[in-house]
C-alpha positions in Angstrom: 0.0 0.0 0.0 1.3 3.4 -0.9 2.0 6.0 1.8 -0.2 9.0 1.8 2.0 12.1 2.5 -1.0 14.0 3.9 -1.8 11.3 6.4 1.8 11.1 7.8 2.1 13.1 11.0 4.9 14.0 13.4 4.8 13.5 17.1 6.1 15.9 19.7 9.0 14.2 21.4 8.4 14.7 25.2 12.0 13.9 26.0 13.3 16.7 23.8 10.7 19.1 25.4 11.8 18.1 28.9 15.5 18.4 28.0 15.0 21.9 26.5 13.2 23.1 29.6 15.8 21.7 31.9 18.6 23.3 29.8 16.9 26.7 29.8 16.4 26.5 33.5 20.0 25.5 34.1 21.4 28.2 31.8 19.2 30.8 33.4 20.5 29.8 36.8 24.1 29.8 35.7 23.9 33.2 34.0 21.5 34.7 36.6 18.8 35.3 33.9 15.2 35.2 34.8 13.6 31.9 34.0 10.4 32.2 31.9 7.3 31.5 33.9 4.3 31.6 31.6 5.3 31.2 28.0 7.3 28.0 27.9 5.5 26.6 24.8 6.2 29.8 22.9 9.9 29.3 23.5 10.2 25.6 23.2 8.2 25.2 19.9 10.7 27.5 18.1 13.6 25.2 19.0 14.8 22.5 16.5 14.1 18.7 16.6 11.1 19.1 18.8 9.1 16.7 16.6 10.0 13.3 15.2 8.2 11.9 12.2 6.1 8.9 12.8 7.1 6.0 10.6 4.3 4.0 9.1 5.0 0.4 8.7 4.1 -1.0 5.3 2.6 -4.5 5.1 4.1 -7.0 2.9 2.2 -8.7 0.1 1.8 -11.8 2.2 0.4 -9.8 5.1 -2.0 -8.0 2.8 -3.2 -11.4 1.5 -3.8 -12.5 5.1 -5.8 -9.3 5.8 -7.8 -9.8 2.6 -8.5 -13.4 3.5 -9.7 -12.4 6.9 -12.0 -9.7 5.4 -13.4 -12.3 3.0 -14.0 -14.8 5.8 -15.7 -12.1 7.9 -17.9 -11.1 5.0 -18.8 -14.7 4.3 -19.6 -15.3 8.0 -21.8 -12.2 7.9 -23.6 -13.4 4.8 -24.2 -16.8 6.4 -25.5 -15.2 9.5 -27.9 -13.0 7.5 -29.1 -16.2 5.7 -29.8 -17.9 9.0 -31.5 -14.8 10.3 -33.6 -14.6 7.1 -34.6 -18.3 7.5 -35.6 -17.7 11.1 -37.6 -14.7 10.1 -39.2 -16.6 7.3 -40.3 -19.4 9.7 -41.6 -16.8 12.2 -43.6 -14.9 9.6 -44.9 -18.1 8.0 -46.1 -19.3 11.5 -47.8 -15.9 12.2 -49.5 -15.9 8.8 -50.7 -19.5 9.3 -52.0 -18.5 12.8 -53.9 -15.5 11.2 -55.4 -17.9 8.5 -56.5 -20.3 11.2 -58.1 -17.6 13.3 -59.8 -16.1 10.3 -61.4 -19.5 9.5 -62.5 -19.9 13.1 -64.6 -16.7 12.8 -67.0 -18.2 10.3 -69.2 -20.2 12.7 -69.8 -17.2 14.9 -70.8 -14.8 12.1 -74.4 -16.0 11.6 -74.9 -16.6 15.2 -73.7 -13.0 16.0 -76.1 -11.4 13.5 -79.0 -13.5 14.8 -78.3 -12.5 18.4 -78.2 -8.9 17.5 -81.6 -9.2 15.7 -83.1 -11.0 18.7 -81.8 -8.3 21.1 -83.2 -5.5 19.0 -86.6 -7.2 18.7 -86.7 -7.8 22.5 -85.9 -4.2 23.2 -88.6 -3.0 20.8 -91.0 -5.5 22.5 -90.2 -3.8 25.8 -91.4 -0.5 24.5 -95.1 -0.5 25.5 -97.5 1.6 23.5 -95.1 2.2 20.7 -96.4 1.1 17.3 -93.8 0.5 14.6 -93.8 -0.7 11.0 -92.5 -4.3 10.9 -91.4 -3.9 7.2 -89.5 -0.7 8.1 -87.9 -2.5 11.0 -86.8 -5.4 8.7 -85.2 -2.9 6.3 -83.4 -1.1 9.1 -82.2 -4.5 10.5 -80.9 -5.5 7.1 -79.1 -2.2 6.8 -77.6 -2.5 10.3 -76.6 -6.1 9.8 -74.9 -5.3 6.5 -72.8 -2.8 8.4 -71.8 -5.6 10.8 -70.9 -7.9 7.9 -67.1 -8.5 7.8 -67.0 -10.7 4.7 -65.4 -7.9 2.7 -62.6 -7.4 5.3 -62.1 -11.2 5.5 -61.7 -11.3 1.7 -59.2 -8.5 1.8 -57.2 -10.1 4.6 -57.3 -13.5 2.8 -55.8 -11.8 -0.3 -53.1 -10.1 1.8 -52.2 -13.4 3.4 -51.7 -14.9 -0.1 -49.8 -12.0 -1.5 -47.6 -11.0 1.4 -45.2 -13.9 1.6 -44.5 -13.9 -2.2 -43.8 -10.2 -2.6 -42.0 -9.7 0.7 -39.6 -12.7 0.5 -38.9 -12.1 -3.1 -37.9 -8.5 -2.4 -35.8 -9.6 0.6 -34.0 -12.2 -1.4 -33.3 -9.7 -4.3 -31.9 -7.2 -1.8 -29.7 -9.8 -0.1 -28.3 -11.0 -3.5 -27.5 -7.5 -4.6 -25.9 -6.7 -1.2 -23.7 -9.8 -1.4 -22.7 -9.0 -5.0 -21.8 -5.4 -4.2 -19.7 -6.5 -1.1 -17.9 -9.1 -3.2 -17.1 -6.6 -5.9 -15.9 -4.1 -3.3 -13.6 -6.7 -1.7 -12.2 -7.7 -5.1 -11.5 -4.1 -6.0 -9.8 -3.5 -2.7 -7.6 -6.5 -3.1 -6.6 -5.5 -6.7 -5.5 -2.1 -5.3 -3.0 -3.7 -3.0 
């Protein structure tokens, strides 16, 4: 790998800083000159050899191959983990969808019974009203209208359609995204390896 000149940095050598300070203090004492008290850094940073360049170690071709192999293995392990995670999610969603389908089919026996109970309760309540005359045909029309509002067959049909469509669309999209993700990662890794 090539060194990047902008990324190289120099480190301040603490031993040189300490040595300069001690020398300045000793010379000041020997020559009876006032020792600086507040601006040490202003003085010390002007002196030579305060910093030492940091050497960057370059990896050999063999080391880069090992790094690349480790990256490939990590990427493969991640892909395998994602596959396992996807399979677990698929099982969970399939179980939940099957549960919804079973619960949906268990509603059917109660539907007719429910509407009949509502009809009976309304007729009983109307029977309790003494001295109120009502049109039986009109009551029948209102009951039919009211019962149609309680009808959930349309919602059941919509839910059934969703249960049929959801797994196909969802898992196809997930599989397509996983494939494109794996391909892009593989291409990236190959490009990175070619640059070394």
